[in-house]
Structures are given as structure tokens and as C-alpha cells.
C-alpha distance (Angstrom), angle and dihedral (degrees) to the residues before:
residue distance angle dihedral
M1 . . .
D2 3.80 . .
E3 3.81 104.5 .
N4 3.82 90.3 -154.7
K5 3.81 93.4 63.0
P6 3.84 96.5 85.4
T7 3.79 89.5 52.8
L8 3.81 90.2 48.3
Y9 3.80 91.8 50.2
L10 3.79 90.4 48.4
K11 3.79 91.6 51.8
L12 3.78 92.3 47.6
G13 3.80 90.0 49.1
L14 3.79 91.9 51.0
L15 3.80 91.4 47.9
F16 3.79 90.7 50.5
A17 3.80 91.8 48.8
L18 3.80 89.8 49.1
F19 3.79 90.2 50.4
V20 3.81 91.1 51.9
V21 3.80 92.5 49.7
I22 3.80 93.0 46.9
N23 3.77 92.5 45.3
A24 3.80 92.5 48.8
G25 3.78 90.8 47.5
C26 3.79 92.3 50.8
R27 3.78 92.5 49.6
R28 3.77 92.1 46.7
N29 3.81 92.3 52.0
S30 3.81 98.1 38.7
F31 3.83 90.3 111.6
R32 3.79 95.8 57.3
A33 3.80 113.5 127.4
D34 3.81 136.9 174.2
I35 3.81 104.0 -93.1
S36 3.81 96.0 156.5
D37 3.82 93.2 114.2
I38 3.80 94.9 48.4
A39 3.80 117.7 93.9
V40 3.79 125.5 -165.8
P41 3.82 113.2 -176.8
L42 3.77 91.8 -161.1
E43 3.81 123.3 -179.0
I44 3.79 127.7 -176.6
T45 3.79 120.0 -147.8
R46 3.79 111.4 -147.4
F47 3.77 99.5 -146.4
E48 3.80 92.8 174.1
K49 3.80 87.8 65.1
L50 3.79 92.9 47.8
L51 3.79 91.1 49.4
F52 3.79 102.8 42.3
S53 3.79 97.3 37.7
A54 3.80 92.8 50.8
D55 3.79 121.5 106.4
P56 3.84 104.0 -100.9
S57 3.79 89.9 -144.1
A58 3.82 90.6 59.0
L59 3.81 98.1 53.1
E60 3.82 94.0 106.4
D61 3.81 88.5 63.8
L62 3.81 95.4 40.8
I63 3.81 98.3 50.6
P64 3.84 96.3 71.3
L65 3.81 89.4 42.8
W66 3.83 92.2 54.0
E67 3.79 90.7 45.9
K68 3.80 91.1 52.4
E69 3.80 97.0 44.4
S70 3.81 99.4 41.1
G71 3.79 100.1 42.3
V72 3.80 110.4 -156.6
F73 3.81 95.3 -9.9
F74 3.80 97.6 84.3
N75 3.80 92.7 50.0
H76 3.81 91.2 48.1
Y77 3.79 90.3 48.1
C78 3.78 92.2 52.0
Y79 3.79 89.4 50.9
V80 3.83 97.3 50.8
T81 3.80 92.2 45.9
G82 3.80 92.4 49.8
L83 3.79 94.0 -116.4
G84 3.79 92.3 127.2
S85 3.78 130.2 -151.7
T86 3.77 121.9 -11.9
K87 3.81 86.7 -138.8
D88 3.81 92.5 67.5
P89 3.82 111.3 107.0
D90 3.80 92.4 -128.6
F91 3.81 96.1 43.9
A92 3.81 95.1 107.6
E93 3.78 90.5 53.3
R94 3.81 91.9 50.3
L95 3.79 90.5 49.3
R96 3.81 90.4 48.9
A97 3.81 90.6 52.9
Y98 3.82 89.4 48.3
V99 3.82 96.9 53.1
T100 3.81 93.9 42.4
D101 3.80 94.1 47.7
R102 3.82 108.6 119.8
Y103 3.82 94.7 -137.1
N104 3.80 94.0 48.4
Y105 3.78 91.2 48.3
M106 3.81 90.8 49.7
I107 3.82 89.6 54.7
Y108 3.81 89.6 48.3
T109 3.80 91.5 50.9
R110 3.79 91.8 48.5
T111 3.81 90.6 48.8
L112 3.80 90.3 54.8
Q113 3.80 89.6 51.5
V114 3.82 92.4 53.7
F115 3.81 94.2 38.1
P116 3.82 106.7 30.7
G117 3.79 88.8 154.7
L118 3.78 135.5 7.9
E119 3.79 100.8 -143.9
Q120 3.80 94.5 118.2
L121 3.79 93.7 43.9
T122 3.80 90.6 48.2
A123 3.80 90.6 52.2
E124 3.81 92.7 46.9
L125 3.79 94.1 47.8
S126 3.80 91.5 45.1
K127 3.79 89.3 55.5
A128 3.81 92.4 45.6
F129 3.79 91.7 52.0
R130 3.79 90.7 47.5
Y131 3.79 86.1 60.5
Y132 3.80 88.0 45.3
L133 3.82 91.6 55.3
Y134 3.82 90.2 45.0
Y135 3.80 90.1 60.5
F136 3.81 97.6 29.8
P137 3.83 106.7 29.6
Q138 3.81 94.2 167.4
K139 3.80 94.8 53.0
P140 3.81 121.2 99.4
V141 3.79 122.6 -119.3
P142 3.80 107.7 -123.7
K143 3.75 126.8 -121.7
I144 3.79 106.4 -106.4
Y145 3.79 128.6 -141.5
T146 3.77 135.7 172.4
F147 3.79 124.3 -147.8
I148 3.79 143.7 159.2
S149 3.80 124.9 -126.0
A150 3.81 106.2 175.5
F151 3.82 89.0 -89.4
S152 3.80 93.6 -59.9
Q153 3.81 101.0 114.8
S154 3.80 133.3 33.6
A155 3.80 97.2 -170.5
I156 3.79 145.9 1.0
T157 3.80 118.0 -153.0
D158 3.78 136.7 177.4
D159 3.80 137.5 142.1
S160 3.81 105.4 -36.1
L161 3.81 90.9 -9.9
L162 3.80 129.9 110.6
A163 3.81 119.1 167.4
I164 3.78 124.9 174.4
G165 3.79 127.2 -156.9
L166 3.79 103.3 -132.2
D167 3.80 92.7 -169.6
R168 3.81 86.9 69.9
Y169 3.83 89.9 63.5
L170 3.80 105.1 51.4
G171 3.80 95.6 121.2
T172 3.79 139.8 -70.5
N173 3.81 92.6 -96.5
E174 3.80 96.6 42.9
P175 3.86 108.3 146.9
L176 3.81 91.5 -146.9
Y177 3.78 89.4 63.5
D178 3.79 90.3 55.9
Q179 3.80 90.0 50.1
A180 3.80 90.2 50.2
G181 3.81 91.6 50.8
I182 3.80 95.8 -120.3
Y183 3.80 111.7 170.5
N184 3.81 119.4 -108.4
Y185 3.81 92.8 -124.6
L186 3.81 88.1 60.6
K187 3.80 96.7 42.2
V188 3.80 92.0 58.1
N189 3.82 89.2 75.2
M190 3.80 98.2 35.8
H191 3.80 98.1 98.3
P192 3.83 133.9 110.5
A193 3.82 96.5 -103.6
K194 3.81 89.4 61.7
V195 3.81 96.4 60.9
T196 3.81 99.2 87.1
S197 3.79 97.9 48.5
D198 3.80 90.6 43.9
C199 3.80 90.2 51.6
M200 3.79 89.8 55.0
K201 3.80 90.4 44.8
Y202 3.79 92.5 54.9
W203 3.79 91.7 42.6
G204 3.80 91.2 50.8
E205 3.80 90.8 50.8
T206 3.82 89.5 49.7
E207 3.79 97.9 47.5
F208 3.80 94.6 39.2
A209 3.78 105.3 34.0
F210 3.81 123.0 -178.5
N211 3.80 105.7 -77.7
D212 3.78 108.1 163.2
S213 3.81 114.9 126.4
V214 3.83 90.9 -134.2
N215 3.80 118.8 58.4
S216 3.80 97.5 -152.4
L217 3.79 132.5 146.7
I218 3.81 93.5 -106.1
A219 3.82 91.2 48.7
N220 3.81 90.5 52.3
M221 3.81 91.6 44.7
I222 3.78 92.5 54.5
Y223 3.80 94.1 40.4
Q224 3.80 92.0 52.1
G225 3.80 92.2 40.1
R226 3.78 90.3 50.8
N227 3.79 88.5 54.7
L228 3.82 89.0 55.1
Y229 3.79 86.4 54.3
F230 3.82 89.5 50.2
I231 3.81 91.1 50.5
S232 3.80 89.9 51.3
A233 3.80 89.8 55.6
M234 3.80 92.2 49.1
V235 3.83 96.5 48.3
P236 3.82 103.3 24.5
D237 3.79 94.6 161.1
Q238 3.79 95.6 58.5
A239 3.79 121.3 95.8
D240 3.79 115.4 -106.4
S241 3.80 91.0 -118.3
L242 3.81 90.7 57.7
K243 3.78 101.8 41.5
W244 3.82 95.4 43.0
G245 3.79 99.6 37.3
Y246 3.80 96.6 -123.9
S247 3.78 117.9 122.0
A248 3.81 118.9 -118.1
K249 3.81 87.3 -110.5
D250 3.81 90.2 52.9
L251 3.80 92.2 50.5
N252 3.79 91.7 50.0
Y253 3.80 90.1 50.8
L254 3.80 93.0 47.3
S255 3.80 90.3 51.0
S256 3.78 91.4 53.0
A257 3.82 93.6 43.5
E258 3.81 97.9 41.0
K259 3.80 96.5 106.7
S260 3.80 94.5 44.3
I261 3.82 92.7 49.3
W262 3.81 91.9 49.3
T263 3.81 91.5 46.3
Y264 3.81 91.6 49.7
L265 3.81 92.4 52.4
I266 3.81 90.9 49.9
D267 3.81 97.5 42.8
N268 3.81 91.8 49.8
K269 3.82 92.2 46.9
L270 3.80 91.8 -122.8
L271 3.79 101.7 133.9
F272 3.78 95.6 83.0
S273 3.79 96.4 36.9
T274 3.80 113.6 130.3
D275 3.81 93.7 -169.4
R276 3.80 107.7 127.5
F277 3.81 93.8 -145.1
T278 3.81 91.8 52.4
I279 3.80 92.4 48.5
S280 3.81 92.4 47.9
K281 3.79 91.8 49.3
Y282 3.79 92.6 61.8
I283 3.81 104.5 34.2
L284 3.83 107.9 33.4
E285 3.79 130.1 84.4
G286 3.77 118.2 -88.3
P287 3.80 143.1 132.1
F288 3.84 91.3 -84.4
T289 3.81 142.5 -28.8
T290 3.80 103.7 -80.0
D291 3.81 99.5 -147.1
F292 3.80 93.5 50.0
G293 3.80 99.8 47.3
R294 3.78 134.8 -109.9
N295 3.81 94.5 -61.6
T296 3.78 92.4 63.2
P297 3.81 112.8 83.9
A298 3.78 122.6 -130.4
R299 3.80 117.3 -95.1
S300 3.79 89.4 37.1
A301 3.81 90.5 146.8
V302 3.82 90.2 53.3
W303 3.79 89.3 58.9
I304 3.82 88.9 51.2
G305 3.81 86.5 52.2
Y306 3.78 89.1 54.8
R307 3.79 91.2 50.7
I308 3.81 90.0 51.5
T309 3.82 90.3 50.0
E310 3.80 91.1 47.5
A311 3.81 90.5 50.8
F312 3.81 90.5 49.0
M313 3.81 92.9 52.3
T314 3.80 91.8 45.6
K315 3.80 91.9 51.4
N316 3.82 93.0 43.3
P317 3.82 104.8 42.4
S318 3.81 92.7 166.0
V319 3.82 91.1 65.2
S320 3.80 111.2 98.3
L321 3.79 124.9 -144.6
K322 3.80 88.0 -110.9
E323 3.80 90.9 55.1
L324 3.80 91.5 46.0
M325 3.80 93.2 52.1
N326 3.81 91.5 49.6
I327 3.81 95.4 54.9
R328 3.79 108.2 113.9
D329 3.78 99.2 -179.7
Y330 3.79 99.3 72.5
L331 3.81 92.6 -174.3
K332 3.79 86.4 67.0
I333 3.81 87.6 66.2
L334 3.80 90.7 51.7
N335 3.81 95.3 43.8
Q336 3.80 93.6 49.5
S337 3.79 96.5 40.4
G338 3.78 100.3 77.7
Y339 3.81 85.0 -143.0
N340 3.79 111.0 -178.7
P341 3.82 114.3 152.6
């Protein structure tokens, strides 16, 4: 036996491992761009502080002020929290009961403990929107708010408005989530590090809403997968598992099962299904994808949609991100992708 063979195998193994690391790093950072000349003077208004630190007896005077200063945000906030219209004669009393409610105030206090300041979030979002302006220089940067809603709403968006519910990001092991009965598969992504990528997710869905004339499974797969591609361009330095909300284990499984998932959808004639239940089963959050077993994460078809989008952009290098996001016929992305797992 050649005594040098073990050393040779070790060297080859190390070279292979190095190749994997380098290759993964290159793919992860393939969206990096020079944003050094782009400035985003971003400020975040902490509405939860304004609301819960206000004198309850002065709410009648503050309501018109908040409406004037926040534009549509305050009205949206009142809607998602069930407070109703500010025009109702008893609105001030309902708002007073809301801010003095013991449970709501406990959530507010806990939110301040997890997010005592927003310096890091401000820096992360500023960088993300610098990438946004790099790819979409004519687009406005939204006004950004934070709020709490007793865990009912992660975000509020509208034209030039992006608001994030900080109480939905208190941490995976937050006891209040257990008390509220929030499912484990949701809690796994309810932590502070997820805020920035989720902000860009919600903003992408707002600026580039679903527009295809046919609401089929494949259209939703590609639309949602394209938004994963958009998120990657906005936060290129974040790991895939963080920015997309799949665990590293889930991504490894999806990579290994990609061909079988795609084959199953084709063989069972599901791609062009317009049944709402069928579409929801493959693209919405859940503990797993029912048809593929407990090892297959939820939103498995969304990841396939990302892979189709990635293949399309690789095959069509002249297509810009702006052009991609403005495609309304999502089958065009599939047909010109050459996707073949």
C-alpha cells in the first residue's frame, strides 16, 4: 500500500471543502453592488412609544395630530388593531381603553426590552434601501414606522409607507408567544434578526404586487420565488436561511428533493391548478408540506419558484432586476428559464 495515499486523500478532501465554501460564498454574495455613492437618510418613527407614553387624558388632542403627521399609517393602524374609524364619536374612548389595557401595556414593555433602541435596524434598513435605489433609482424610499398590535400584524404597507410590528419579533422562545398560542412554525422566524429581510419582503410585495391574469399554482410559485430573488438583492450579505425564513436543514433538504418535488407537481397536473386550497397548500406557511411528508418544509413550491427565477436570470444575463420585477406574465419566466432540475 502506498503510504502517501492517506495524505493525498486528505489534501483532496480539504481542497473539495474549500471549493464548496468558496462556491457557496460566491453564490451568497452574487448580488453585491457598489452602493457607496447612494445615500439614504432613513429615520424610523417609533409609534408604539408615541402611543403608549402619551397621557391617556390627552388623546382627543393627539388623535388629529397623529392623523396629520402620519398620513395613512394611523388609519391603517386603527383598522388592523380593531379600533375602527377615527371619525366615530367614541373612538377616543376606545383608544384610551386600548393603551391602558394591562395586556397591551405588557407587550409594549416587553417590546422596549427587546428593542431599547433601533440603531442597528436603522443601519440595516438604510443599507437595504441603498441597494433598492441602486436597482430602482426612480422609486421612493418609504416612510418607516414601528408599532405593536398584540401580535396580530407583522407589517402595514401602502404607497411610501412601511410599518413593522416589533412585537412580532421578540424572539423564538418568547414566553408571551406561548401564552398567545402562536404556532411553533411561526415562532421560528419571529426574532429580531428577521426584521430587515421581512421589511424588504413586505416592501417587495407592495411595490410589485401579483399581476398575472391567471391565478394558478405555477404563477404564485414564480411570483413568490421572484420575491425571494428580490430579497436576496436587497440584503445580499444575509444567509439564505435568515433572509428567506427556511432553516439551513430545510434548504439542504429542498436542494436534495428539488427534482422529486418538481416531478410530483407535473405528474399530478398541479402546476396550472387555480384551486385556492391547492395553491395555499404549497405556498403558505405551515409545519410542513402535507403531500411531501413531514421532512419537507412548508412553502416548498415557493423555493422551486426561486430556482426557476434564478435559472431565468442566469440564462438571460441582459435582463435587469428592474425588468424582472416588472414582468407580469410569470409563465414567461418559466418558459425562458430552461429550468430542468
